[in-house]
gemmi code that builds the backbone of each chain (N, CA, C; Angstrom):
import gemmi

chains = {
    "A": [
        ("UNK", (-22.802, 4.589, 1.891), (-21.389, 4.845, 2.187), (-21.054, 3.665, 3.247)),
        ("UNK", (-19.734, 3.468, 3.235), (-19.247, 2.426, 4.060), (-18.262, 2.969, 5.105)),
        ("UNK", (-18.128, 2.350, 6.243), (-17.129, 2.823, 7.214), (-16.726, 1.670, 8.016)),
        ("UNK", (-15.490, 1.784, 8.669), (-14.992, 0.764, 9.551), (-14.491, 1.514, 10.819)),
        ("UNK", (-14.828, 0.823, 11.918), (-14.352, 1.319, 13.241), (-13.460, 0.332, 13.894)),
        ("UNK", (-12.216, 0.548, 14.146), (-11.413, -0.369, 14.874), (-11.308, 0.104, 16.345)),
        ("UNK", (-11.784, -0.728, 17.243), (-11.750, -0.303, 18.649), (-10.422, -0.559, 19.301)),
        ("UNK", (-9.758, 0.502, 19.724), (-8.449, 0.319, 20.298), (-7.367, 0.628, 19.260)),
        ("UNK", (-6.696, 1.721, 19.398), (-5.590, 2.035, 18.541), (-4.379, 1.235, 18.870)),
        ("UNK", (-4.355, 0.690, 20.119), (-3.139, 0.025, 20.571), (-3.523, -1.124, 21.515)),
        ("UNK", (-3.140, -2.331, 21.097), (-3.415, -3.500, 21.956), (-2.103, -4.130, 22.349)),
        ("UNK", (-2.032, -4.490, 23.609), (-0.756, -5.085, 24.120), (-1.122, -6.554, 24.753)),
        ("UNK", (-0.356, -7.535, 24.324), (-0.591, -8.844, 24.884), (0.687, -9.490, 25.200)),
        ("UNK", (0.646, -10.516, 26.055), (1.793, -11.267, 26.299), (2.021, -12.370, 25.240)),
        ("UNK", (3.274, -12.774, 25.057), (3.437, -13.953, 24.138), (2.751, -15.125, 24.650)),
        ("UNK", (1.953, -15.835, 23.732), (1.146, -17.012, 24.128), (-0.272, -16.694, 24.565)),
        ("UNK", (-0.603, -15.400, 24.693), (-1.982, -15.032, 25.047), (-2.792, -14.877, 23.866)),
        ("UNK", (-4.110, -14.834, 24.057), (-5.007, -14.620, 22.986), (-4.948, -13.283, 22.462)),
        ("UNK", (-5.062, -13.175, 21.073), (-5.061, -11.863, 20.388), (-6.461, -11.605, 19.939)),
        ("UNK", (-7.043, -10.442, 20.326), (-8.407, -10.137, 19.831), (-8.354, -8.598, 19.371)),
        ("UNK", (-8.568, -8.459, 18.135), (-8.578, -7.039, 17.577), (-9.996, -6.846, 17.006)),
        ("UNK", (-10.529, -5.737, 17.387), (-11.897, -5.545, 17.140), (-12.200, -4.640, 15.864)),
        ("UNK", (-13.215, -4.990, 15.118), (-13.550, -4.267, 13.933), (-15.046, -4.281, 13.809)),
        ("UNK", (-15.688, -3.067, 13.679), (-17.158, -3.037, 13.355), (-17.237, -2.214, 12.102)),
        ("UNK", (-18.243, -2.591, 11.276), (-18.393, -1.992, 9.998), (-19.798, -1.434, 9.814)),
        ("UNK", (-19.883, -0.477, 8.851), (-21.185, 0.061, 8.441), (-21.203, -0.029, 6.944)),
        ("UNK", (-22.291, -0.711, 6.384), (-22.388, -0.818, 4.942), (-23.926, -0.906, 4.642)),
        ("UNK", (-24.254, -0.198, 3.530), (-25.645, -0.266, 3.109), (-25.881, -1.442, 2.209)),
        ("UNK", (-24.876, -2.192, 1.798), (-24.976, -3.321, 1.062), (-24.238, -4.457, 1.693)),
        ("UNK", (-24.517, -5.746, 1.321), (-23.728, -6.839, 1.913), (-22.249, -6.546, 1.660)),
        ("UNK", (-21.504, -6.544, 2.771), (-20.044, -6.101, 2.612), (-19.091, -7.319, 2.310)),
        ("UNK", (-17.998, -6.940, 1.685), (-16.813, -7.807, 1.711), (-15.916, -7.183, 2.714)),
        ("UNK", (-15.271, -7.977, 3.587), (-14.476, -7.478, 4.706), (-13.052, -8.110, 4.643)),
        ("UNK", (-12.137, -7.350, 5.045), (-10.669, -7.781, 4.944), (-9.917, -7.350, 6.184)),
        ("UNK", (-8.890, -8.159, 6.491), (-7.953, -7.778, 7.461), (-6.550, -7.740, 6.807)),
        ("UNK", (-5.872, -6.648, 6.942), (-4.469, -6.567, 6.512), (-3.538, -6.292, 7.651)),
        ("UNK", (-2.311, -6.751, 7.457), (-1.272, -6.507, 8.417), (-0.059, -5.633, 7.729)),
        ("UNK", (0.432, -4.788, 8.540), (1.525, -3.925, 8.038), (2.648, -4.010, 9.016)),
        ("UNK", (3.801, -4.547, 8.604), (4.993, -4.614, 9.428), (5.745, -3.323, 9.206)),
        ("UNK", (6.604, -2.935, 10.159), (7.243, -1.631, 10.077), (8.007, -1.553, 8.689)),
        ("UNK", (7.769, -0.413, 8.061), (8.491, -0.024, 6.854), (8.125, -0.963, 5.672)),
        ("UNK", (6.956, -1.587, 5.724), (6.562, -2.424, 4.683), (5.144, -2.111, 4.195)),
        ("UNK", (4.751, -2.707, 3.077), (3.390, -2.554, 2.565), (2.332, -3.402, 3.336)),
        ("UNK", (1.131, -3.304, 2.854), (0.088, -4.064, 3.566), (0.053, -5.480, 2.961)),
        ("UNK", (-0.161, -6.443, 3.872), (-0.295, -7.784, 3.474), (-1.649, -8.305, 3.866)),
        ("UNK", (-2.379, -8.999, 2.935), (-3.688, -9.520, 3.187), (-3.652, -10.699, 4.137)),
        ("UNK", (-4.329, -10.572, 5.289), (-4.387, -11.713, 6.218), (-5.509, -12.716, 5.939)),
        ("UNK", (-6.740, -12.121, 5.678), (-7.878, -12.949, 5.399), (-8.915, -12.029, 4.758)),
        ("UNK", (-9.967, -12.636, 4.303), (-11.016, -11.947, 3.685), (-12.397, -12.672, 3.845)),
        ("UNK", (-13.412, -11.951, 3.996), (-14.844, -12.425, 3.956), (-15.572, -12.026, 2.779)),
        ("UNK", (-16.002, -12.933, 2.033), (-16.711, -12.578, 0.779), (-18.048, -13.267, 0.604)),
        ("UNK", (-18.814, -13.364, 1.691), (-20.162, -13.856, 1.781), (-20.262, -15.391, 1.718)),
        ("UNK", (-19.083, -16.059, 1.929), (-19.236, -17.479, 1.962), (-19.278, -17.878, 3.461)),
        ("UNK", (-18.362, -18.698, 3.980), (-18.365, -19.047, 5.392), (-18.148, -17.873, 6.246)),
        ("UNK", (-18.835, -17.836, 7.413), (-18.746, -16.636, 8.300), (-17.515, -16.770, 9.104)),
        ("UNK", (-16.929, -17.962, 9.299), (-15.631, -18.008, 10.033), (-14.575, -18.194, 8.974)),
        ("UNK", (-13.632, -17.252, 8.990), (-12.563, -17.210, 7.853), (-11.275, -17.348, 8.537)),
        ("UNK", (-10.537, -18.390, 7.889), (-9.220, -18.627, 8.412), (-8.202, -17.915, 7.488)),
        ("UNK", (-7.233, -17.281, 8.118), (-6.232, -16.644, 7.232), (-4.765, -17.145, 7.494)),
        ("UNK", (-3.818, -16.353, 7.137), (-2.474, -16.763, 7.271), (-2.007, -16.571, 8.666)),
        ("UNK", (-0.902, -17.191, 9.038), (-0.208, -17.093, 10.358), (-1.100, -17.352, 11.527)),
        ("UNK", (-2.079, -18.203, 11.316), (-2.929, -18.703, 12.423), (-4.035, -17.691, 12.803)),
        ("UNK", (-4.236, -16.675, 12.115), (-5.346, -15.776, 12.416), (-6.641, -16.202, 11.821)),
        ("UNK", (-7.763, -15.849, 12.485), (-9.133, -16.078, 11.914), (-9.965, -14.918, 12.378)),
        ("UNK", (-11.121, -14.769, 11.594), (-12.060, -13.803, 11.894), (-13.503, -14.357, 11.706)),
        ("UNK", (-14.384, -13.849, 12.377), (-15.782, -14.281, 12.291), (-16.728, -13.078, 11.870)),
        ("UNK", (-17.416, -13.271, 10.903), (-18.387, -12.285, 10.391), (-19.639, -12.504, 11.169)),
        ("UNK", (-20.129, -11.418, 11.927), (-21.335, -11.481, 12.623), (-22.183, -10.330, 12.126)),
        ("UNK", (-23.262, -10.701, 11.352), (-24.054, -9.558, 10.758), (-24.856, -8.902, 11.746)),
        ("UNK", (-25.369, -9.662, 12.759), (-26.298, -9.050, 13.797), (-25.480, -8.014, 14.566)),
        ("UNK", (-24.105, -8.194, 14.730), (-23.322, -7.302, 15.507), (-22.556, -6.329, 14.583)),
        ("UNK", (-22.692, -6.483, 13.318), (-21.896, -5.753, 12.307), (-20.463, -5.777, 12.726)),
        ("UNK", (-19.908, -6.913, 13.050), (-18.574, -7.006, 13.485), (-17.791, -8.065, 12.622)),
        ("UNK", (-16.422, -7.885, 12.598), (-15.568, -8.799, 12.033), (-14.232, -8.802, 12.776)),
        ("UNK", (-14.260, -9.316, 14.027), (-13.166, -9.303, 14.909), (-12.115, -10.321, 14.437)),
        ("UNK", (-10.837, -9.961, 14.683), (-9.672, -10.812, 14.276), (-9.188, -11.430, 15.582)),
        ("UNK", (-8.914, -12.827, 15.516), (-8.341, -13.482, 16.683), (-7.249, -14.366, 16.299)),
        ("UNK", (-6.475, -14.690, 17.363), (-5.327, -15.645, 17.211), (-5.176, -16.264, 18.600)),
        ("UNK", (-5.244, -17.573, 18.675), (-5.288, -18.175, 20.061), (-4.063, -17.902, 20.836)),
        ("UNK", (-2.873, -17.835, 20.222), (-1.612, -17.725, 20.925), (-0.660, -16.725, 20.239)),
        ("UNK", (-0.388, -15.610, 20.847), (0.397, -14.573, 20.209), (1.913, -15.006, 20.100)),
        ("UNK", (2.497, -14.616, 19.038), (3.979, -14.825, 18.917), (4.544, -13.382, 18.671)),
        ("UNK", (5.853, -13.392, 19.020), (6.495, -12.128, 19.063), (6.503, -11.493, 17.564)),
        ("UNK", (6.475, -12.393, 16.560), (6.549, -11.987, 15.138), (5.124, -11.341, 14.708)),
        ("UNK", (4.126, -11.448, 15.588), (2.768, -10.909, 15.223), (2.736, -9.306, 15.504)),
        ("UNK", (3.813, -8.844, 16.141), (3.807, -7.439, 16.483), (3.841, -6.575, 15.137)),
        ("UNK", (2.696, -5.840, 14.988), (2.509, -5.108, 13.637), (1.309, -4.193, 13.805)),
        ("UNK", (1.021, -3.534, 12.767), (-0.280, -2.782, 12.758), (-1.210, -3.554, 11.887)),
        ("UNK", (-2.454, -3.592, 12.341), (-3.514, -4.374, 11.661), (-4.646, -3.433, 11.201)),
        ("UNK", (-5.102, -3.617, 10.017), (-6.073, -2.771, 9.475), (-7.285, -3.630, 8.990)),
        ("UNK", (-8.515, -3.210, 9.379), (-9.715, -3.769, 8.929), (-10.213, -2.912, 7.726)),
        ("UNK", (-10.871, -3.525, 6.760), (-11.280, -2.790, 5.520), (-12.602, -3.398, 5.065)),
        ("UNK", (-13.372, -2.541, 4.373), (-14.652, -2.931, 3.829), (-14.796, -2.490, 2.489)),
        ("UNK", (-15.477, -3.227, 1.630), (-15.958, -2.731, 0.322), (-17.251, -3.364, -0.049)),
        ("UNK", (-17.841, -2.869, -1.080), (-19.260, -3.328, -1.404), (-19.205, -4.523, -2.295)),
        ("UNK", (-18.132, -5.119, -2.537), (-18.073, -6.427, -3.333), (-17.993, -6.173, -4.728)),
        ("UNK", (-18.151, -7.243, -5.493), (-18.109, -7.144, -6.890), (-16.574, -7.111, -7.350)),
        ("UNK", (-16.237, -6.527, -8.466), (-14.867, -6.558, -8.900), (-14.132, -5.243, -8.544)),
        ("UNK", (-14.837, -4.343, -7.858), (-14.278, -3.109, -7.516), (-13.753, -3.278, -6.070)),
        ("UNK", (-12.456, -3.005, -5.845), (-11.812, -3.190, -4.541), (-11.466, -1.869, -3.974)),
        ("UNK", (-12.286, -0.910, -4.168), (-12.009, 0.396, -3.553), (-12.359, 0.231, -2.008)),
        ("UNK", (-11.269, -0.007, -1.299), (-11.507, -0.351, 0.111), (-11.543, 0.912, 1.039)),
        ("UNK", (-12.404, 0.763, 2.006), (-12.357, 1.831, 3.018), (-11.768, 1.150, 4.295)),
        ("UNK", (-10.687, 1.781, 4.789), (-9.876, 1.197, 5.875), (-10.213, 1.799, 7.193)),
        ("UNK", (-10.058, 1.004, 8.234), (-10.125, 1.525, 9.571), (-8.758, 2.305, 9.888)),
        ("UNK", (-8.719, 2.862, 11.132), (-7.487, 3.624, 11.457), (-6.340, 2.800, 11.898)),
        ("UNK", (-6.588, 1.518, 12.037), (-5.511, 0.584, 12.392), (-5.407, 0.314, 13.941)),
        ("UNK", (-4.913, -0.837, 14.224), (-4.617, -1.166, 15.603), (-3.185, -1.703, 15.712)),
        ("UNK", (-2.413, -1.035, 16.508), (-1.028, -1.483, 16.668), (-0.910, -2.583, 17.758)),
        ("UNK", (-0.513, -3.733, 17.329), (-0.311, -4.829, 18.274), (1.061, -4.888, 18.828)),
        ("UNK", (1.273, -4.904, 20.105), (2.522, -5.192, 20.699), (2.453, -6.537, 21.513)),
        ("UNK", (3.503, -7.224, 21.329), (3.594, -8.555, 22.005), (4.743, -8.546, 22.909)),
        ("UNK", (4.403, -8.728, 24.228), (5.459, -8.717, 25.283), (5.976, -10.096, 25.604)),
        ("UNK", (7.290, -10.178, 25.772), (7.878, -11.494, 26.134), (7.483, -12.030, 27.496)),
    ],
    "B": [
        ("UNK", (6.335, -11.267, -0.851), (6.304, -10.396, -2.047), (5.053, -10.494, -2.761)),
        ("UNK", (4.347, -9.285, -2.932), (2.999, -9.253, -3.431), (3.066, -9.329, -4.973)),
        ("UNK", (4.201, -8.969, -5.579), (4.254, -9.001, -7.031), (4.013, -7.505, -7.654)),
        ("UNK", (3.556, -6.641, -6.723), (3.419, -5.159, -7.100), (4.713, -4.454, -6.831)),
        ("UNK", (5.215, -3.772, -7.723), (6.408, -3.034, -7.585), (6.183, -1.499, -7.727)),
        ("UNK", (6.929, -0.835, -6.859), (6.818, 0.702, -6.815), (8.229, 1.269, -6.817)),
        ("UNK", (8.323, 2.342, -7.531), (9.540, 3.131, -7.501), (9.309, 4.552, -7.514)),
        ("UNK", (10.135, 5.433, -6.801), (11.202, 4.982, -6.016), (10.790, 4.588, -4.634)),
        ("UNK", (11.652, 4.113, -3.808), (11.309, 3.686, -2.414), (11.124, 4.989, -1.557)),
        ("UNK", (12.073, 5.836, -1.717), (12.056, 7.115, -0.944), (12.135, 8.316, -1.918)),
        ("UNK", (11.498, 9.408, -1.565), (11.614, 10.545, -2.361), (11.587, 11.770, -1.434)),
        ("UNK", (12.643, 12.586, -1.541), (12.706, 13.806, -0.744), (12.713, 14.943, -1.683)),
        ("UNK", (11.890, 15.897, -1.496), (11.779, 17.059, -2.377), (11.380, 18.315, -1.576)),
        ("UNK", (11.213, 19.405, -2.252), (10.964, 20.713, -1.646), (9.450, 21.077, -1.952)),
        ("UNK", (8.956, 22.016, -1.136), (7.598, 22.529, -1.403), (7.582, 23.226, -2.768)),
        ("UNK", (6.447, 23.067, -3.476), (6.309, 23.685, -4.795), (6.779, 22.804, -5.906)),
        ("UNK", (7.479, 21.717, -5.618), (7.974, 20.833, -6.618), (6.914, 19.827, -7.170)),
        ("UNK", (7.375, 19.055, -8.178), (6.470, 18.140, -8.775), (7.270, 16.772, -8.766)),
        ("UNK", (6.599, 15.663, -8.468), (7.231, 14.335, -8.471), (6.312, 13.390, -9.142)),
        ("UNK", (6.900, 12.258, -9.612), (6.076, 11.164, -10.258), (6.451, 9.912, -9.552)),
        ("UNK", (5.449, 9.191, -9.140), (5.550, 7.831, -8.488), (5.153, 6.807, -9.503)),
        ("UNK", (5.832, 5.723, -9.515), (5.516, 4.722, -10.456), (5.094, 3.348, -9.925)),
        ("UNK", (4.357, 2.664, -10.589), (3.793, 1.362, -10.030), (3.557, 0.336, -11.173)),
        ("UNK", (3.987, -0.806, -10.971), (3.723, -1.922, -11.875), (2.842, -2.911, -11.177)),
        ("UNK", (1.680, -3.221, -11.722), (0.812, -4.170, -11.003), (1.297, -5.646, -11.128)),
        ("UNK", (0.636, -6.577, -10.524), (0.992, -7.971, -10.630), (0.707, -8.389, -12.059)),
        ("UNK", (1.441, -9.393, -12.587), (1.315, -9.836, -13.877), (-0.182, -10.334, -14.069)),
        ("UNK", (-0.837, -9.754, -15.130), (-2.167, -10.122, -15.435), (-3.212, -9.275, -14.824)),
        ("UNK", (-2.918, -8.455, -13.775), (-3.904, -7.580, -13.045), (-4.138, -6.410, -13.883)),
        ("UNK", (-5.386, -6.057, -14.166), (-5.726, -4.933, -14.954), (-6.002, -3.707, -14.208)),
        ("UNK", (-6.243, -3.839, -12.953), (-6.632, -2.699, -12.034), (-5.402, -2.292, -11.260)),
        ("UNK", (-5.339, -0.950, -11.083), (-4.373, -0.291, -10.263), (-5.063, 0.649, -9.330)),
        ("UNK", (-4.791, 0.692, -8.056), (-5.312, 1.518, -7.058), (-4.164, 2.336, -6.403)),
        ("UNK", (-4.400, 3.523, -6.115), (-3.443, 4.373, -5.362), (-4.098, 4.806, -4.021)),
        ("UNK", (-3.327, 4.601, -2.974), (-3.671, 4.969, -1.545), (-2.558, 5.814, -0.978)),
        ("UNK", (-3.068, 6.704, -0.114), (-2.081, 7.570, 0.592), (-2.156, 7.195, 2.138)),
        ("UNK", (-1.108, 7.032, 2.781), (-1.102, 6.721, 4.200), (-0.374, 7.879, 5.037)),
        ("UNK", (-1.040, 8.497, 5.811), (-0.494, 9.535, 6.691), (-0.954, 9.323, 8.034)),
        ("UNK", (-0.166, 9.854, 9.021), (-0.428, 9.739, 10.433), (-1.836, 10.315, 10.745)),
        ("UNK", (-2.160, 11.461, 10.183), (-3.513, 12.078, 10.661), (-4.639, 11.528, 9.807)),
        ("UNK", (-4.460, 11.165, 8.591), (-5.638, 10.723, 7.763), (-5.744, 9.190, 7.631)),
        ("UNK", (-4.676, 8.460, 8.018), (-4.757, 7.101, 7.888), (-4.555, 6.696, 6.400)),
        ("UNK", (-5.194, 5.569, 6.038), (-5.138, 5.062, 4.636), (-6.338, 5.608, 3.877)),
        ("UNK", (-6.005, 6.417, 2.849), (-7.109, 7.074, 1.999), (-6.915, 6.620, 0.531)),
        ("UNK", (-8.053, 6.144, 0.019), (-8.097, 5.850, -1.376), (-7.972, 7.086, -2.224)),
        ("UNK", (-7.205, 7.048, -3.202), (-7.009, 8.202, -4.099), (-7.711, 8.032, -5.506)),
        ("UNK", (-7.375, 6.906, -6.152), (-7.853, 6.757, -7.405), (-7.674, 5.315, -7.957)),
        ("UNK", (-8.526, 4.851, -8.798), (-8.410, 3.550, -9.386), (-8.393, 3.672, -10.905)),
        ("UNK", (-7.543, 2.782, -11.567), (-7.630, 2.676, -13.028), (-7.833, 1.197, -13.352)),
        ("UNK", (-8.498, 0.959, -14.502), (-8.851, -0.309, -14.938), (-8.496, -0.376, -16.447)),
        ("UNK", (-7.483, -1.143, -16.794), (-7.177, -1.314, -18.223), (-7.014, 0.098, -18.929)),
        ("UNK", (-6.384, 1.049, -18.259), (-6.064, 2.307, -18.876), (-7.066, 3.390, -18.640)),
        ("UNK", (-8.241, 3.002, -18.076), (-9.299, 3.975, -17.876), (-9.530, 4.246, -16.385)),
        ("UNK", (-9.792, 5.526, -16.102), (-10.157, 5.832, -14.726), (-11.427, 5.153, -14.330)),
        ("UNK", (-11.482, 4.456, -13.164), (-12.682, 3.726, -12.770), (-13.382, 4.328, -11.518)),
        ("UNK", (-12.507, 4.798, -10.625), (-13.060, 5.417, -9.379), (-12.212, 6.448, -8.826)),
        ("UNK", (-12.807, 7.499, -8.178), (-11.936, 8.530, -7.627), (-12.283, 8.678, -6.196)),
        ("UNK", (-11.269, 8.914, -5.373), (-11.476, 9.102, -3.961), (-11.085, 10.520, -3.476)),
        ("UNK", (-10.362, 10.560, -2.385), (-9.998, 11.859, -1.885), (-8.702, 12.376, -2.564)),
        ("UNK", (-8.726, 12.571, -3.866), (-7.509, 12.962, -4.530), (-7.606, 14.483, -4.804)),
        ("UNK", (-6.544, 15.198, -4.405), (-6.468, 16.612, -4.629), (-6.327, 16.927, -6.164)),
        ("UNK", (-6.761, 18.122, -6.451), (-6.672, 18.574, -7.915), (-5.147, 18.656, -8.298)),
        ("UNK", (-4.316, 18.835, -7.372), (-2.868, 18.995, -7.673), (-2.272, 17.646, -8.055)),
        ("UNK", (-3.042, 16.560, -7.776), (-2.569, 15.204, -8.031), (-3.295, 14.691, -9.283)),
        ("UNK", (-2.523, 13.846, -10.043), (-3.202, 13.234, -11.239), (-2.510, 11.845, -11.377)),
        ("UNK", (-3.160, 10.977, -12.160), (-2.629, 9.593, -12.311), (-2.993, 9.210, -13.741)),
        ("UNK", (-2.313, 8.214, -14.165), (-2.704, 7.546, -15.523), (-2.118, 6.092, -15.497)),
        ("UNK", (-2.798, 5.371, -16.365), (-2.346, 3.985, -16.511), (-2.009, 3.790, -18.017)),
        ("UNK", (-0.848, 3.222, -18.246), (-0.411, 3.201, -19.564), (-0.704, 1.783, -20.242)),
        ("UNK", (-0.612, 1.729, -21.575), (-0.968, 0.448, -22.267), (-0.309, -0.840, -21.678)),
        ("UNK", (0.938, -0.649, -21.151), (1.582, -1.858, -20.573), (1.111, -2.105, -19.181)),
        ("UNK", (0.064, -1.325, -18.708), (-0.606, -1.457, -17.366), (0.161, -0.823, -16.224)),
        ("UNK", (1.326, -0.296, -16.442), (1.954, 0.349, -15.338), (1.285, 1.727, -15.109)),
        ("UNK", (1.403, 2.185, -13.863), (0.620, 3.471, -13.549), (1.671, 4.483, -13.038)),
        ("UNK", (1.326, 5.718, -13.167), (2.046, 6.820, -12.653), (1.159, 7.773, -11.808)),
        ("UNK", (1.655, 8.189, -10.632), (0.932, 9.155, -9.832), (1.693, 10.382, -9.830)),
        ("UNK", (1.190, 11.505, -10.333), (1.885, 12.743, -10.406), (1.375, 13.715, -9.346)),
        ("UNK", (2.289, 14.247, -8.575), (1.932, 15.145, -7.474), (2.694, 16.475, -7.711)),
        ("UNK", (1.917, 17.505, -7.804), (2.538, 18.884, -8.090), (2.214, 19.820, -7.084)),
        ("UNK", (2.962, 20.952, -7.235), (2.825, 22.031, -6.227), (2.807, 21.518, -4.828)),
        ("UNK", (3.829, 20.759, -4.515), (3.800, 19.982, -3.270), (3.871, 20.850, -1.994)),
        ("UNK", (3.131, 20.369, -1.050), (3.100, 21.071, 0.206), (3.581, 20.146, 1.367)),
        ("UNK", (3.953, 20.721, 2.479), (4.427, 20.002, 3.588), (3.465, 18.726, 3.918)),
        ("UNK", (2.155, 19.005, 3.911), (1.212, 18.131, 4.242), (1.038, 16.915, 3.292)),
        ("UNK", (1.716, 16.973, 2.132), (1.692, 15.869, 1.191), (2.655, 14.787, 1.549)),
        ("UNK", (3.494, 15.051, 2.520), (4.394, 14.004, 2.987), (3.630, 12.837, 3.528)),
        ("UNK", (3.919, 11.664, 2.944), (3.133, 10.496, 3.396), (3.736, 9.267, 2.612)),
        ("UNK", (3.174, 8.128, 2.980), (3.451, 6.919, 2.253), (2.380, 6.766, 1.164)),
        ("UNK", (2.832, 6.483, -0.069), (1.937, 6.299, -1.187), (2.073, 4.849, -1.619)),
        ("UNK", (0.885, 4.169, -1.570), (0.861, 2.772, -1.917), (0.078, 2.613, -3.207)),
        ("UNK", (0.543, 1.657, -3.968), (-0.177, 1.162, -5.150), (-0.599, -0.262, -4.825)),
        ("UNK", (-1.709, -0.600, -5.410), (-2.218, -1.986, -5.312), (-2.836, -2.493, -6.527)),
        ("UNK", (-2.878, -3.726, -6.673), (-3.542, -4.359, -7.835), (-4.508, -5.437, -7.381)),
        ("UNK", (-5.449, -5.691, -8.087), (-6.550, -6.697, -7.583), (-6.708, -7.860, -8.536)),
        ("UNK", (-7.112, -8.873, -7.826), (-7.581, -10.036, -8.589), (-8.995, -10.333, -8.071)),
        ("UNK", (-9.972, -10.560, -8.955), (-11.382, -10.814, -8.590), (-11.443, -11.888, -7.620)),
        ("UNK", (-12.102, -11.632, -6.486), (-12.277, -12.547, -5.392), (-11.136, -12.703, -4.500)),
        ("UNK", (-10.058, -12.005, -4.696), (-8.890, -12.158, -3.857), (-8.450, -10.925, -3.084)),
        ("UNK", (-9.035, -9.828, -3.315), (-8.730, -8.629, -2.637), (-7.569, -7.823, -3.208)),
        ("UNK", (-7.100, -6.840, -2.529), (-6.028, -6.050, -3.063), (-4.617, -6.492, -2.598)),
        ("UNK", (-3.680, -6.437, -3.479), (-2.295, -6.760, -3.187), (-1.510, -5.494, -3.268)),
        ("UNK", (-0.822, -5.117, -2.223), (-0.209, -3.887, -2.181), (1.297, -3.954, -2.453)),
        ("UNK", (1.778, -2.905, -3.109), (3.263, -2.791, -3.175), (3.839, -2.278, -1.944)),
        ("UNK", (5.209, -2.119, -1.952), (5.949, -1.680, -0.751), (5.841, -0.270, -0.390)),
        ("UNK", (5.370, 0.487, -1.376), (5.090, 1.943, -1.014), (6.249, 2.793, -1.462)),
        ("UNK", (5.943, 4.086, -1.612), (6.948, 5.124, -1.739), (6.718, 6.113, -0.612)),
        ("UNK", (7.826, 6.396, 0.067), (7.753, 7.368, 1.159), (8.121, 8.695, 0.636)),
        ("UNK", (7.295, 9.680, 0.589), (7.499, 10.993, 0.157), (7.719, 12.026, 1.330)),
        ("UNK", (8.777, 12.665, 1.254), (9.028, 13.707, 2.350), (9.161, 14.979, 1.597)),
        ("UNK", (8.339, 16.002, 2.021), (8.355, 17.325, 1.385), (8.993, 18.340, 2.398)),
        ("UNK", (10.033, 18.871, 2.155), (10.738, 19.784, 3.111), (10.478, 21.263, 2.774)),
    ],
}
model = gemmi.Model(1)
for chain_id, residues in chains.items():
    chain = gemmi.Chain(chain_id)
    for i, (resn, *xyz) in enumerate(residues, 1):
        res = gemmi.Residue()
        res.name, res.seqid = resn, gemmi.SeqId(i, " ")
        for name, pos in zip(("N", "CA", "C"), xyz):
            atom = gemmi.Atom()
            atom.name, atom.element = name, gemmi.Element(name[0])
            atom.pos, atom.b_iso = gemmi.Position(*pos), 0.0
            res.add_atom(atom)
        chain.add_residue(res)
    model.add_chain(chain)
structure = gemmi.Structure()
structure.add_model(model)
structure.setup_entities()
């Protein structure tokens, strides 16, 4: 079985500050890991994914995440927050292959203050 | 725009009723996934179809059913609706190696 824990249901940062959203996973097989973003009243958009290649993954909108097997973590970062980054962020895991039955975390709401 | 379309955008109905949600995957994608998003349960996987056949089942109630048609569009049928079924229902399609692409969702309100 797989699971994802997102630490912090709400993170608030100032514009220009570092964004760090935490995700820890549990998986009995080498995982594929994903970060999705959901803007208000919209669907989920894929930010980035880890599929067992490079451990540092760059995504859209300046976000990146690092896969750390020893820590079972896949934290999402962005060096400088922008007002437009305010949204809910979801970490997800699956067991790889062609099946994308994802298990999602409960989400982290990011607020960016001017 | 993910290329996944869902209709309707909003649906308001009464308890005990039945509704059908429709999804068209991205052009060329054979897989369709249905997810339910609610405040208390978060994002829950319901069911997956691949080229017309059921491939995986998640936390889908017996009152719910789905199918995928030869043109690859999918329908999620929800019957004997209860207040607790009010949620956002997302459809997604997949590309091998790329992850899931989600549609805009259908917001179901059961009164």
